[in-house]
N, CA, C, O and the ligand as a Tripos MOL2 file, in Angstrom:
@<TRIPOS>MOLECULE
protein
  301   299    76     0     0
PROTEIN
NO_CHARGES

@<TRIPOS>ATOM
      1 N          20.1790   26.1210   24.5990 N.3       1 MET1
      2 CA         19.0130   25.2430   24.8080 C.3       1 MET1
      3 C          19.2190   24.4480   25.9800 C.2       1 MET1
      4 O          20.2790   23.8730   26.2230 O.2       1 MET1
      5 N          18.1770   24.4170   26.7200 N.am      2 THR2
      6 CA         18.2060   23.5810   28.0330 C.3       2 THR2
      7 C          17.5090   22.3160   27.8430 C.2       2 THR2
      8 O          16.8140   22.1270   26.8450 O.2       2 THR2
      9 N          17.6700   21.3920   28.8070 N.am      3 HIS3
     10 CA         16.9600   20.0880   28.7680 C.3       3 HIS3
     11 C          15.3570   20.3560   28.7260 C.2       3 HIS3
     12 O          14.6080   19.6290   28.0740 O.2       3 HIS3
     13 N          14.9470   21.3560   29.4060 N.am      4 GLN4
     14 CA         13.5930   21.6280   29.4000 C.3       4 GLN4
     15 C          13.1120   22.0210   28.0130 C.2       4 GLN4
     16 O          12.0440   21.6050   27.5650 O.2       4 GLN4
     17 N          13.9160   22.8230   27.3510 N.am      5 ASP5
     18 CA         13.5660   23.2010   25.9970 C.3       5 ASP5
     19 C          13.4930   21.9980   25.1470 C.2       5 ASP5
     20 O          12.5850   21.9170   24.3200 O.2       5 ASP5
     21 N          14.3990   21.0190   25.2760 N.am      6 VAL6
     22 CA         14.3390   19.8540   24.3460 C.3       6 VAL6
     23 C          13.0770   19.0670   24.7260 C.2       6 VAL6
     24 O          12.4040   18.6180   23.7980 O.2       6 VAL6
     25 N          12.7100   18.8650   25.9030 N.am      7 ILE7
     26 CA         11.5240   18.1940   26.3620 C.3       7 ILE7
     27 C          10.3600   18.8920   25.7500 C.2       7 ILE7
     28 O           9.4910   18.2750   25.1330 O.2       7 ILE7
     29 N          10.3480   20.1960   25.9240 N.am      8 ASP8
     30 CA          9.1180   20.9200   25.3880 C.3       8 ASP8
     31 C           8.9970   20.8260   23.8420 C.2       8 ASP8
     32 O           7.8860   20.7510   23.3180 O.2       8 ASP8
     33 N          10.1190   20.8310   23.1310 N.am      9 ALA9
     34 CA         10.1280   20.7250   21.7440 C.3       9 ALA9
     35 C           9.6830   19.2510   21.3590 C.2       9 ALA9
     36 O           8.9120   19.1030   20.4100 O.2       9 ALA9
     37 N          10.1000   18.2790   21.9940 N.am     10 LEU10
     38 CA          9.7610   16.8490   21.7780 C.3      10 LEU10
     39 C           8.1850   16.6550   21.9730 C.2      10 LEU10
     40 O           7.5280   15.9740   21.1850 O.2      10 LEU10
     41 N           7.6680   17.2530   22.9930 N.am     11 GLU11
     42 CA          6.2450   17.1640   23.2980 C.3      11 GLU11
     43 C           5.4180   17.9530   22.2430 C.2      11 GLU11
     44 O           4.2590   17.6390   21.9740 O.2      11 GLU11
     45 N           6.0640   18.9830   21.6630 N.am     12 GLN12
     46 CA          5.3430   19.7370   20.5880 C.3      12 GLN12
     47 C           5.2720   18.9090   19.3690 C.2      12 GLN12
     48 O           4.2630   18.8920   18.6640 O.2      12 GLN12
     49 N           6.3670   18.2010   19.1040 N.am     13 LEU13
     50 CA          6.5090   17.3120   17.9370 C.3      13 LEU13
     51 C           5.4520   16.2000   18.0750 C.2      13 LEU13
     52 O           4.8330   15.8220   17.0810 O.2      13 LEU13
     53 N           5.2460   15.6960   19.2360 N.am     14 GLY14
     54 CA          4.2830   14.6210   19.4390 C.3      14 GLY14
     55 C           2.9260   15.1390   19.0930 C.2      14 GLY14
     56 O           2.1430   14.4640   18.4240 O.2      14 GLY14
     57 N           2.6230   16.4050   19.5710 N.am     15 ARG15
     58 CA          1.2360   16.9000   19.3110 C.3      15 ARG15
     59 C           1.0750   17.1430   17.8540 C.2      15 ARG15
     60 O           0.0070   16.8460   17.3170 O.2      15 ARG15
     61 N           2.1090   17.6910   17.1330 N.am     16 LYS16
     62 CA          2.0170   17.8150   15.6660 C.3      16 LYS16
     63 C           1.7800   16.5080   14.8940 C.2      16 LYS16
     64 O           1.0520   16.4530   13.9020 O.2      16 LYS16
     65 N           2.4790   15.4000   15.4410 N.am     17 ARG17
     66 CA          2.3750   14.1780   14.7630 C.3      17 ARG17
     67 C           0.9140   13.6880   15.0480 C.2      17 ARG17
     68 O           0.3060   13.1690   14.1120 O.2      17 ARG17
     69 N           0.3960   13.7950   16.0840 N.am     18 SER18
     70 CA         -1.0100   13.3520   16.4110 C.3      18 SER18
     71 C          -1.9690   14.1360   15.5080 C.2      18 SER18
     72 O          -2.8980   13.5430   14.9600 O.2      18 SER18
     73 N          -1.7720   15.4700   15.3300 N.am     19 ALA19
     74 CA         -2.7400   16.2560   14.5170 C.3      19 ALA19
     75 C          -2.5880   15.8590   13.0610 C.2      19 ALA19
     76 O          -3.5890   15.7630   12.3500 O.2      19 ALA19
     77 N          -1.3140   15.6130   12.5730 N.am     20 ALA20
     78 CA         -1.1530   15.2280   11.2580 C.3      20 ALA20
     79 C          -1.8070   13.9210   10.9930 C.2      20 ALA20
     80 O          -2.5130   13.8010    9.9920 O.2      20 ALA20
     81 N          -1.6220   12.9210   11.8270 N.am     21 TYR21
     82 CA         -2.2330   11.6310   11.7810 C.3      21 TYR21
     83 C          -3.7880   11.6960   11.6730 C.2      21 TYR21
     84 O          -4.4090   10.9830   10.8850 O.2      21 TYR21
     85 N          -4.3610   12.5650   12.4870 N.am     22 ARG22
     86 CA         -5.8410   12.6230   12.4410 C.3      22 ARG22
     87 C          -6.2620   13.2440   11.1190 C.2      22 ARG22
     88 O          -7.2510   12.8460   10.5030 O.2      22 ARG22
     89 N          -5.5250   14.1750   10.7280 N.am     23 GLU23
     90 CA         -5.9360   14.9360    9.3750 C.3      23 GLU23
     91 C          -5.7360   13.8600    8.1310 C.2      23 GLU23
     92 O          -6.5470   13.7980    7.2070 O.2      23 GLU23
     93 N          -4.7200   13.1350    8.2050 N.am     24 GLU24
     94 CA         -4.5340   12.1660    7.1140 C.3      24 GLU24
     95 C          -5.5150   11.0370    7.1850 C.2      24 GLU24
     96 O          -5.9520   10.5920    6.1230 O.2      24 GLU24
     97 N          -5.9080   10.5270    8.3230 N.am     25 GLU25
     98 CA         -6.9660    9.5840    8.5190 C.3      25 GLU25
     99 C          -8.2590   10.0430    7.9650 C.2      25 GLU25
    100 O          -8.9910    9.2990    7.3130 O.2      25 GLU25
    101 N          -8.5440   11.3380    8.2460 N.am     26 ALA26
    102 CA         -9.8770   11.9640    7.7070 C.3      26 ALA26
    103 C          -9.7910   12.0190    6.2420 C.2      26 ALA26
    104 O         -10.7680   11.6800    5.5730 O.2      26 ALA26
    105 N          -8.5770   12.4650    5.6210 N.am     27 ARG27
    106 CA         -8.4590   12.6010    4.2850 C.3      27 ARG27
    107 C          -8.7330   11.2350    3.5130 C.2      27 ARG27
    108 O          -9.4660   11.1510    2.5270 O.2      27 ARG27
    109 N          -8.0160   10.1330    4.1210 N.am     28 ILE28
    110 CA         -8.1400    8.8090    3.5280 C.3      28 ILE28
    111 C          -9.6060    8.3570    3.7050 C.2      28 ILE28
    112 O         -10.1330    7.7650    2.7620 O.2      28 ILE28
    113 N         -10.2320    8.5610    4.7110 N.am     29 ALA29
    114 CA        -11.7070    8.1200    4.9090 C.3      29 ALA29
    115 C         -12.5540    8.8340    3.7880 C.2      29 ALA29
    116 O         -13.3870    8.1560    3.1860 O.2      29 ALA29
    117 N         -12.3930   10.1200    3.4840 N.am     30 VAL30
    118 CA        -13.1240   10.8120    2.4670 C.3      30 VAL30
    119 C         -12.7530   10.1150    1.1250 C.2      30 VAL30
    120 O         -13.6700    9.8370    0.3520 O.2      30 VAL30
    121 N         -11.4930    9.8220    0.8090 N.am     31 GLU31
    122 CA        -11.1000    9.2570   -0.4790 C.3      31 GLU31
    123 C         -11.5940    7.8780   -0.5650 C.2      31 GLU31
    124 O         -11.8980    7.4200   -1.6660 O.2      31 GLU31
    125 N         -11.7020    7.1590    0.5340 N.am     32 ARG32
    126 CA        -12.2190    5.7540    0.5250 C.3      32 ARG32
    127 C         -13.6340    5.7610    0.1520 C.2      32 ARG32
    128 O         -14.1050    4.9840   -0.6790 O.2      32 ARG32
    129 N         -14.3310    6.6860    0.8050 N.am     33 THR33
    130 CA        -15.7840    6.8480    0.5160 C.3      33 THR33
    131 C         -16.0780    7.2020   -1.0060 C.2      33 THR33
    132 O         -16.9720    6.6700   -1.6640 O.2      33 THR33
    133 N         -15.2430    8.1300   -1.4530 N.am     34 ARG34
    134 CA        -15.4840    8.4640   -2.8590 C.3      34 ARG34
    135 C         -15.1480    7.3020   -3.8580 C.2      34 ARG34
    136 O         -15.8560    7.1220   -4.8490 O.2      34 ARG34
    137 N         -14.0560    6.5130   -3.5840 N.am     35 LEU35
    138 CA        -13.8470    5.3670   -4.4470 C.3      35 LEU35
    139 C         -14.8030    4.2770   -4.2770 C.2      35 LEU35
    140 O         -15.0990    3.5790   -5.2460 O.2      35 LEU35
    141 N         -15.3370    4.0650   -3.0600 N.am     36 GLN36
    142 CA        -16.4180    3.0740   -2.9080 C.3      36 GLN36
    143 C         -17.7140    3.5060   -3.6030 C.2      36 GLN36
    144 O         -18.4720    2.6620   -4.0810 O.2      36 GLN36
    145 N         -17.9620    4.7960   -3.6570 N.am     37 ALA37
    146 CA        -19.1260    5.2650   -4.4680 C.3      37 ALA37
    147 C         -18.9620    5.0560   -5.9770 C.2      37 ALA37
    148 O         -19.8710    4.6880   -6.7220 O.2      37 ALA37
    149 N         -17.7280    5.3240   -6.3400 N.am     38 GLU38
    150 CA        -17.4410    5.0350   -7.7910 C.3      38 GLU38
    151 C         -17.4840    3.4900   -8.1390 C.2      38 GLU38
    152 O         -17.8790    3.1020   -9.2380 O.2      38 GLU38
    153 N         -17.0620    2.6410   -7.1530 N.am     39 CYS39
    154 CA        -17.2370    1.2360   -7.4130 C.3      39 CYS39
    155 C         -18.6980    0.8710   -7.4570 C.2      39 CYS39
    156 O         -19.0960    0.0870   -8.3190 O.2      39 CYS39
    157 N         -19.5390    1.4140   -6.5480 N.am     40 ALA40
    158 CA        -20.9030    1.0770   -6.4810 C.3      40 ALA40
    159 C         -21.5400    1.5780   -7.8380 C.2      40 ALA40
    160 O         -22.4540    0.9230   -8.3380 O.2      40 ALA40
    161 N         -21.0780    2.7180   -8.4350 N.am     41 ARG41
    162 CA        -21.6170    3.1410   -9.6660 C.3      41 ARG41
    163 C         -21.3350    2.1180  -10.8740 C.2      41 ARG41
    164 O         -22.1630    1.8860  -11.7550 O.2      41 ARG41
    165 N         -20.1870    1.5960  -10.8090 N.am     42 ILE42
    166 CA        -19.8690    0.5500  -11.9520 C.3      42 ILE42
    167 C         -20.1610   -0.7760  -11.5460 C.2      42 ILE42
    168 O         -20.0510   -1.6710  -12.3830 O.2      42 ILE42
    169 N         -20.5590   -1.0710  -10.2480 N.am     43 GLY43
    170 CA        -21.1200   -2.3980   -9.8630 C.3      43 GLY43
    171 C         -20.1480   -3.1250   -8.8790 C.2      43 GLY43
    172 O         -19.0710   -3.5600   -9.2870 O.2      43 GLY43
    173 N         -20.5370   -3.2480   -7.5970 N.am     44 HIS44
    174 CA        -19.8300   -4.0250   -6.6740 C.3      44 HIS44
    175 C         -19.9100   -5.4750   -6.9900 C.2      44 HIS44
    176 O         -20.8950   -5.8610   -7.6200 O.2      44 HIS44
    177 N         -18.9540   -6.3680   -6.6150 N.am     45 PHE45
    178 CA        -18.9810   -7.7350   -6.7420 C.3      45 PHE45
    179 C         -18.8720   -8.2770   -5.2810 C.2      45 PHE45
    180 O         -17.8010   -8.1340   -4.6920 O.2      45 PHE45
    181 N         -19.8640   -8.8540   -4.7010 N.am     46 PHE46
    182 CA        -19.8840   -9.2250   -3.2640 C.3      46 PHE46
    183 C         -19.3940  -10.6340   -3.0700 C.2      46 PHE46
    184 O         -19.7410  -11.5240   -3.8460 O.2      46 PHE46
    185 N         -18.6080  -10.8520   -2.0690 N.am     47 ALA47
    186 CA        -18.1820  -12.2990   -1.7110 C.3      47 ALA47
    187 C         -17.7780  -12.3450   -0.1880 C.2      47 ALA47
    188 O         -17.5340  -11.3050    0.4230 O.2      47 ALA47
    189 N         -17.7170  -13.5410    0.3820 N.am     48 LYS48
    190 CA        -17.2920  -13.6130    1.7560 C.3      48 LYS48
    191 C         -15.8840  -13.0770    1.9000 C.2      48 LYS48
    192 O         -15.0990  -13.2740    0.9720 O.2      48 LYS48
    193 N         -15.4800  -12.3980    3.0050 N.am     49 SER49
    194 CA        -14.1210  -11.9980    3.1790 C.3      49 SER49
    195 C         -13.1610  -13.1160    3.2190 C.2      49 SER49
    196 O         -13.4970  -14.1150    3.8560 O.2      49 SER49
    197 N         -12.0270  -13.0930    2.6360 N.am     50 ARG50
    198 CA        -10.9990  -14.1300    2.5030 C.3      50 ARG50
    199 C          -9.9200  -13.7650    3.5750 C.2      50 ARG50
    200 O          -8.9610  -14.5180    3.7400 O.2      50 ARG50
    201 N         -10.0590  -12.6660    4.2750 N.am     51 TRP51
    202 CA         -9.0290  -12.3030    5.2490 C.3      51 TRP51
    203 C          -9.0940  -13.1780    6.4170 C.2      51 TRP51
    204 O         -10.1990  -13.3300    6.9370 O.2      51 TRP51
    205 N          -7.9980  -13.8240    6.9470 N.am     52 PRO52
    206 CA         -8.0730  -14.6270    8.0940 C.3      52 PRO52
    207 C          -8.5480  -13.8040    9.3260 C.2      52 PRO52
    208 O          -8.1420  -12.6570    9.5120 O.2      52 PRO52
    209 N          -9.3620  -14.3860   10.1030 N.am     53 GLY53
    210 CA         -9.8540  -13.6400   11.2600 C.3      53 GLY53
    211 C         -11.0330  -12.6520   11.0700 C.2      53 GLY53
    212 O         -11.5740  -12.0960   12.0260 O.2      53 GLY53
    213 N         -11.3870  -12.4740    9.8230 N.am     54 ASP54
    214 CA        -12.4760  -11.5860    9.5180 C.3      54 ASP54
    215 C         -13.7570  -12.3470    9.6370 C.2      54 ASP54
    216 O         -14.1000  -13.0940    8.7210 O.2      54 ASP54
    217 N         -14.5130  -12.1940   10.7570 N.am     55 LEU55
    218 CA        -15.6320  -12.9270   11.0690 C.3      55 LEU55
    219 C         -16.9810  -12.2320   10.7370 C.2      55 LEU55
    220 O         -18.0510  -12.6340   11.1940 O.2      55 LEU55
    221 N         -16.8580  -11.1600    9.9100 N.am     56 ARG56
    222 CA        -18.0970  -10.5200    9.5860 C.3      56 ARG56
    223 C         -19.0680  -11.3870    8.8750 C.2      56 ARG56
    224 O         -18.7110  -12.1980    8.0200 O.2      56 ARG56
    225 N         -20.2930  -11.2090    9.2350 N.am     57 ALA57
    226 CA        -21.3520  -12.1320    8.5990 C.3      57 ALA57
    227 C         -21.7350  -11.5740    7.2810 C.2      57 ALA57
    228 O         -22.2500  -12.3320    6.4590 O.2      57 ALA57
    229 N         -21.5290  -10.2830    6.9850 N.am     58 VAL58
    230 CA        -21.9380   -9.7780    5.6800 C.3      58 VAL58
    231 C         -20.8870  -10.0770    4.6510 C.2      58 VAL58
    232 O         -19.7430  -10.3540    5.0120 O.2      58 VAL58
    233 N         -21.2050  -10.0350    3.4590 N.am     59 ARG59
    234 CA        -20.2680  -10.2290    2.3210 C.3      59 ARG59
    235 C         -19.8260   -8.7780    2.0560 C.2      59 ARG59
    236 O         -20.4900   -7.7930    2.3780 O.2      59 ARG59
    237 N         -18.6070   -8.7530    1.4190 N.am     60 ILE60
    238 CA        -18.0540   -7.5210    1.0560 C.3      60 ILE60
    239 C         -17.6300   -7.4620   -0.3830 C.2      60 ILE60
    240 O         -17.3700   -8.4860   -1.0150 O.2      60 ILE60
    241 N         -17.5600   -6.2490   -0.8990 N.am     61 CYS61
    242 CA        -17.1390   -6.0740   -2.3190 C.3      61 CYS61
    243 C         -15.7240   -6.5230   -2.5300 C.2      61 CYS61
    244 O         -14.8980   -6.1600   -1.6930 O.2      61 CYS61
    245 N         -15.3190   -7.2970   -3.5810 N.am     62 VAL62
    246 CA        -14.0040   -7.7710   -3.6990 C.3      62 VAL62
    247 C         -13.0410   -6.6250   -4.1200 C.2      62 VAL62
    248 O         -11.8230   -6.6450   -3.9480 O.2      62 VAL62
    249 N         -13.6920   -5.7170   -4.6430 N.am     63 PHE63
    250 CA        -12.7710   -4.6220   -5.1970 C.3      63 PHE63
    251 C         -12.5200   -3.5210   -4.1360 C.2      63 PHE63
    252 O         -11.3940   -3.0550   -3.9640 O.2      63 PHE63
    253 N         -13.6360   -3.1070   -3.4110 N.am     64 CYS64
    254 CA        -13.4400   -1.9010   -2.5680 C.3      64 CYS64
    255 C         -13.8290   -2.2180   -1.1380 C.2      64 CYS64
    256 O         -13.8080   -1.2910   -0.3290 O.2      64 CYS64
    257 N         -14.1760   -3.4150   -0.7480 N.am     65 CYS65
    258 CA        -14.3900   -3.8480    0.5500 C.3      65 CYS65
    259 C         -15.6890   -3.1860    1.2640 C.2      65 CYS65
    260 O         -15.8150   -3.1940    2.4890 O.2      65 CYS65
    261 N         -16.5470   -2.6690    0.4740 N.am     66 ALA66
    262 CA        -17.7700   -2.1560    0.9980 C.3      66 ALA66
    263 C         -18.7340   -3.2810    1.4310 C.2      66 ALA66
    264 O         -18.8640   -4.3060    0.7620 O.2      66 ALA66
    265 N         -19.3830   -3.0540    2.5420 N.am     67 ASP67
    266 CA        -20.3340   -4.1730    3.0180 C.3      67 ASP67
    267 C         -21.4240   -4.2410    1.9930 C.2      67 ASP67
    268 O         -21.8300   -3.2720    1.3510 O.2      67 ASP67
    269 N         -21.8820   -5.5310    1.8900 N.am     68 GLU68
    270 CA        -23.2190   -5.7130    0.9670 C.3      68 GLU68
    271 C         -24.3880   -5.1430    1.7800 C.2      68 GLU68
    272 O         -24.5390   -5.3780    2.9790 O.2      68 GLU68
    273 N         -25.1670   -4.4110    1.0780 N.am     69 PRO69
    274 CA        -26.3000   -3.7930    1.7360 C.3      69 PRO69
    275 C         -27.3300   -4.9600    2.1470 C.2      69 PRO69
    276 O         -27.4950   -5.9820    1.4820 O.2      69 PRO69
    277 N         -27.9730   -4.6610    3.3030 N.am     70 SER70
    278 CA        -29.0470   -5.7250    3.6850 C.3      70 SER70
    279 C         -30.2540   -5.5790    2.6320 C.2      70 SER70
    280 O         -30.5320   -4.5120    2.0850 O.2      70 SER70
    281 N         -30.9130   -6.7520    2.4270 N.am     71 PRO71
    282 CA        -31.9790   -6.7550    1.5390 C.3      71 PRO71
    283 C         -33.0520   -5.7640    2.1560 C.2      71 PRO71
    284 O         -33.2310   -5.6760    3.3700 O.2      71 PRO71
    285 N         -33.7390   -5.0380    1.2300 N.am     72 ALA72
    286 CA        -34.8870   -4.2030    1.7320 C.3      72 ALA72
    287 C         -36.0120   -5.0610    2.3250 C.2      72 ALA72
    288 O         -36.4620   -6.0440    1.7370 O.2      72 ALA72
    289 N         -36.4390   -4.6380    3.5150 N.am     73 LYS73
    290 CA        -37.5760   -5.3730    4.0980 C.3      73 LYS73
    291 C         -38.9190   -4.8350    3.5850 C.2      73 LYS73
    292 O         -39.1600   -3.6340    3.4650 O.2      73 LYS73
    293 N         -39.7920   -5.8520    3.2880 N.am     74 PRO74
    294 CA        -41.1450   -5.3940    2.7520 C.3      74 PRO74
    295 C         -41.9640   -4.5640    3.8690 C.2      74 PRO74
    296 O         -41.8560   -4.8490    5.0620 O.2      74 PRO74
    297 N         -42.7390   -3.5810    3.4330 N.am     75 ASP75
    298 CA        -43.4900   -2.8060    4.4010 C.3      75 ASP75
    299 C         -44.7070   -3.5510    4.9950 C.2      75 ASP75
    300 O         -45.4240   -2.9970    5.8280 O.2      75 ASP75
    301 ZN        -17.0610   -2.1870   -4.6390 Zn       76 ZN76
@<TRIPOS>BOND
     1     1     2 1
     2     2     3 1
     3     3     4 2
     4     3     5 am
     5     5     6 1
     6     6     7 1
     7     7     8 2
     8     7     9 am
     9     9    10 1
    10    10    11 1
    11    11    12 2
    12    11    13 am
    13    13    14 1
    14    14    15 1
    15    15    16 2
    16    15    17 am
    17    17    18 1
    18    18    19 1
    19    19    20 2
    20    19    21 am
    21    21    22 1
    22    22    23 1
    23    23    24 2
    24    23    25 am
    25    25    26 1
    26    26    27 1
    27    27    28 2
    28    27    29 am
    29    29    30 1
    30    30    31 1
    31    31    32 2
    32    31    33 am
    33    33    34 1
    34    34    35 1
    35    35    36 2
    36    35    37 am
    37    37    38 1
    38    38    39 1
    39    39    40 2
    40    39    41 am
    41    41    42 1
    42    42    43 1
    43    43    44 2
    44    43    45 am
    45    45    46 1
    46    46    47 1
    47    47    48 2
    48    47    49 am
    49    49    50 1
    50    50    51 1
    51    51    52 2
    52    51    53 am
    53    53    54 1
    54    54    55 1
    55    55    56 2
    56    55    57 am
    57    57    58 1
    58    58    59 1
    59    59    60 2
    60    59    61 am
    61    61    62 1
    62    62    63 1
    63    63    64 2
    64    63    65 am
    65    65    66 1
    66    66    67 1
    67    67    68 2
    68    67    69 am
    69    69    70 1
    70    70    71 1
    71    71    72 2
    72    71    73 am
    73    73    74 1
    74    74    75 1
    75    75    76 2
    76    75    77 am
    77    77    78 1
    78    78    79 1
    79    79    80 2
    80    79    81 am
    81    81    82 1
    82    82    83 1
    83    83    84 2
    84    83    85 am
    85    85    86 1
    86    86    87 1
    87    87    88 2
    88    87    89 am
    89    89    90 1
    90    90    91 1
    91    91    92 2
    92    91    93 am
    93    93    94 1
    94    94    95 1
    95    95    96 2
    96    95    97 am
    97    97    98 1
    98    98    99 1
    99    99   100 2
   100    99   101 am
   101   101   102 1
   102   102   103 1
   103   103   104 2
   104   103   105 am
   105   105   106 1
   106   106   107 1
   107   107   108 2
   108   107   109 am
   109   109   110 1
   110   110   111 1
   111   111   112 2
   112   111   113 am
   113   113   114 1
   114   114   115 1
   115   115   116 2
   116   115   117 am
   117   117   118 1
   118   118   119 1
   119   119   120 2
   120   119   121 am
   121   121   122 1
   122   122   123 1
   123   123   124 2
   124   123   125 am
   125   125   126 1
   126   126   127 1
   127   127   128 2
   128   127   129 am
   129   129   130 1
   130   130   131 1
   131   131   132 2
   132   131   133 am
   133   133   134 1
   134   134   135 1
   135   135   136 2
   136   135   137 am
   137   137   138 1
   138   138   139 1
   139   139   140 2
   140   139   141 am
   141   141   142 1
   142   142   143 1
   143   143   144 2
   144   143   145 am
   145   145   146 1
   146   146   147 1
   147   147   148 2
   148   147   149 am
   149   149   150 1
   150   150   151 1
   151   151   152 2
   152   151   153 am
   153   153   154 1
   154   154   155 1
   155   155   156 2
   156   155   157 am
   157   157   158 1
   158   158   159 1
   159   159   160 2
   160   159   161 am
   161   161   162 1
   162   162   163 1
   163   163   164 2
   164   163   165 am
   165   165   166 1
   166   166   167 1
   167   167   168 2
   168   167   169 am
   169   169   170 1
   170   170   171 1
   171   171   172 2
   172   171   173 am
   173   173   174 1
   174   174   175 1
   175   175   176 2
   176   175   177 am
   177   177   178 1
   178   178   179 1
   179   179   180 2
   180   179   181 am
   181   181   182 1
   182   182   183 1
   183   183   184 2
   184   183   185 am
   185   185   186 1
   186   186   187 1
   187   187   188 2
   188   187   189 am
   189   189   190 1
   190   190   191 1
   191   191   192 2
   192   191   193 am
   193   193   194 1
   194   194   195 1
   195   195   196 2
   196   195   197 am
   197   197   198 1
   198   198   199 1
   199   199   200 2
   200   199   201 am
   201   201   202 1
   202   202   203 1
   203   203   204 2
   204   203   205 am
   205   205   206 1
   206   206   207 1
   207   207   208 2
   208   207   209 am
   209   209   210 1
   210   210   211 1
   211   211   212 2
   212   211   213 am
   213   213   214 1
   214   214   215 1
   215   215   216 2
   216   215   217 am
   217   217   218 1
   218   218   219 1
   219   219   220 2
   220   219   221 am
   221   221   222 1
   222   222   223 1
   223   223   224 2
   224   223   225 am
   225   225   226 1
   226   226   227 1
   227   227   228 2
   228   227   229 am
   229   229   230 1
   230   230   231 1
   231   231   232 2
   232   231   233 am
   233   233   234 1
   234   234   235 1
   235   235   236 2
   236   235   237 am
   237   237   238 1
   238   238   239 1
   239   239   240 2
   240   239   241 am
   241   241   242 1
   242   242   243 1
   243   243   244 2
   244   243   245 am
   245   245   246 1
   246   246   247 1
   247   247   248 2
   248   247   249 am
   249   249   250 1
   250   250   251 1
   251   251   252 2
   252   251   253 am
   253   253   254 1
   254   254   255 1
   255   255   256 2
   256   255   257 am
   257   257   258 1
   258   258   259 1
   259   259   260 2
   260   259   261 am
   261   261   262 1
   262   262   263 1
   263   263   264 2
   264   263   265 am
   265   265   266 1
   266   266   267 1
   267   267   268 2
   268   267   269 am
   269   269   270 1
   270   270   271 1
   271   271   272 2
   272   271   273 am
   273   273   274 1
   274   274   275 1
   275   275   276 2
   276   275   277 am
   277   277   278 1
   278   278   279 1
   279   279   280 2
   280   279   281 am
   281   281   282 1
   282   282   283 1
   283   283   284 2
   284   283   285 am
   285   285   286 1
   286   286   287 1
   287   287   288 2
   288   287   289 am
   289   289   290 1
   290   290   291 1
   291   291   292 2
   292   291   293 am
   293   293   294 1
   294   294   295 1
   295   295   296 2
   296   295   297 am
   297   297   298 1
   298   298   299 1
   299   299   300 2
@<TRIPOS>SUBSTRUCTURE
     1 MET1         2 RESIDUE 1 A MET
     2 THR2         6 RESIDUE 1 A THR
     3 HIS3        10 RESIDUE 1 A HIS
     4 GLN4        14 RESIDUE 1 A GLN
     5 ASP5        18 RESIDUE 1 A ASP
     6 VAL6        22 RESIDUE 1 A VAL
     7 ILE7        26 RESIDUE 1 A ILE
     8 ASP8        30 RESIDUE 1 A ASP
     9 ALA9        34 RESIDUE 1 A ALA
    10 LEU10       38 RESIDUE 1 A LEU
    11 GLU11       42 RESIDUE 1 A GLU
    12 GLN12       46 RESIDUE 1 A GLN
    13 LEU13       50 RESIDUE 1 A LEU
    14 GLY14       54 RESIDUE 1 A GLY
    15 ARG15       58 RESIDUE 1 A ARG
    16 LYS16       62 RESIDUE 1 A LYS
    17 ARG17       66 RESIDUE 1 A ARG
    18 SER18       70 RESIDUE 1 A SER
    19 ALA19       74 RESIDUE 1 A ALA
    20 ALA20       78 RESIDUE 1 A ALA
    21 TYR21       82 RESIDUE 1 A TYR
    22 ARG22       86 RESIDUE 1 A ARG
    23 GLU23       90 RESIDUE 1 A GLU
    24 GLU24       94 RESIDUE 1 A GLU
    25 GLU25       98 RESIDUE 1 A GLU
    26 ALA26      102 RESIDUE 1 A ALA
    27 ARG27      106 RESIDUE 1 A ARG
    28 ILE28      110 RESIDUE 1 A ILE
    29 ALA29      114 RESIDUE 1 A ALA
    30 VAL30      118 RESIDUE 1 A VAL
    31 GLU31      122 RESIDUE 1 A GLU
    32 ARG32      126 RESIDUE 1 A ARG
    33 THR33      130 RESIDUE 1 A THR
    34 ARG34      134 RESIDUE 1 A ARG
    35 LEU35      138 RESIDUE 1 A LEU
    36 GLN36      142 RESIDUE 1 A GLN
    37 ALA37      146 RESIDUE 1 A ALA
    38 GLU38      150 RESIDUE 1 A GLU
    39 CYS39      154 RESIDUE 1 A CYS
    40 ALA40      158 RESIDUE 1 A ALA
    41 ARG41      162 RESIDUE 1 A ARG
    42 ILE42      166 RESIDUE 1 A ILE
    43 GLY43      170 RESIDUE 1 A GLY
    44 HIS44      174 RESIDUE 1 A HIS
    45 PHE45      178 RESIDUE 1 A PHE
    46 PHE46      182 RESIDUE 1 A PHE
    47 ALA47      186 RESIDUE 1 A ALA
    48 LYS48      190 RESIDUE 1 A LYS
    49 SER49      194 RESIDUE 1 A SER
    50 ARG50      198 RESIDUE 1 A ARG
    51 TRP51      202 RESIDUE 1 A TRP
    52 PRO52      206 RESIDUE 1 A PRO
    53 GLY53      210 RESIDUE 1 A GLY
    54 ASP54      214 RESIDUE 1 A ASP
    55 LEU55      218 RESIDUE 1 A LEU
    56 ARG56      222 RESIDUE 1 A ARG
    57 ALA57      226 RESIDUE 1 A ALA
    58 VAL58      230 RESIDUE 1 A VAL
    59 ARG59      234 RESIDUE 1 A ARG
    60 ILE60      238 RESIDUE 1 A ILE
    61 CYS61      242 RESIDUE 1 A CYS
    62 VAL62      246 RESIDUE 1 A VAL
    63 PHE63      250 RESIDUE 1 A PHE
    64 CYS64      254 RESIDUE 1 A CYS
    65 CYS65      258 RESIDUE 1 A CYS
    66 ALA66      262 RESIDUE 1 A ALA
    67 ASP67      266 RESIDUE 1 A ASP
    68 GLU68      270 RESIDUE 1 A GLU
    69 PRO69      274 RESIDUE 1 A PRO
    70 SER70      278 RESIDUE 1 A SER
    71 PRO71      282 RESIDUE 1 A PRO
    72 ALA72      286 RESIDUE 1 A ALA
    73 LYS73      290 RESIDUE 1 A LYS
    74 PRO74      294 RESIDUE 1 A PRO
    75 ASP75      298 RESIDUE 1 A ASP
    76 ZN76       301 GROUP 0 **** ****
């Protein structure tokens, strides 16, 4: 094995790690959406975020962190 082989293998590892990270992020997003839908089915409880630095104006569900929907506007 040469130094170039080592560098090439390390670069390949980096690409594999990036691909694995993207796949896991996508899997977690799907699972989070599924769990938030389940929370909606049994009923969200909305309150202002208690996380320091979270300046969102909307309230979030205390269980699943889903944003509170905006009230429907009359036609
Ligand atoms: Zn919820």
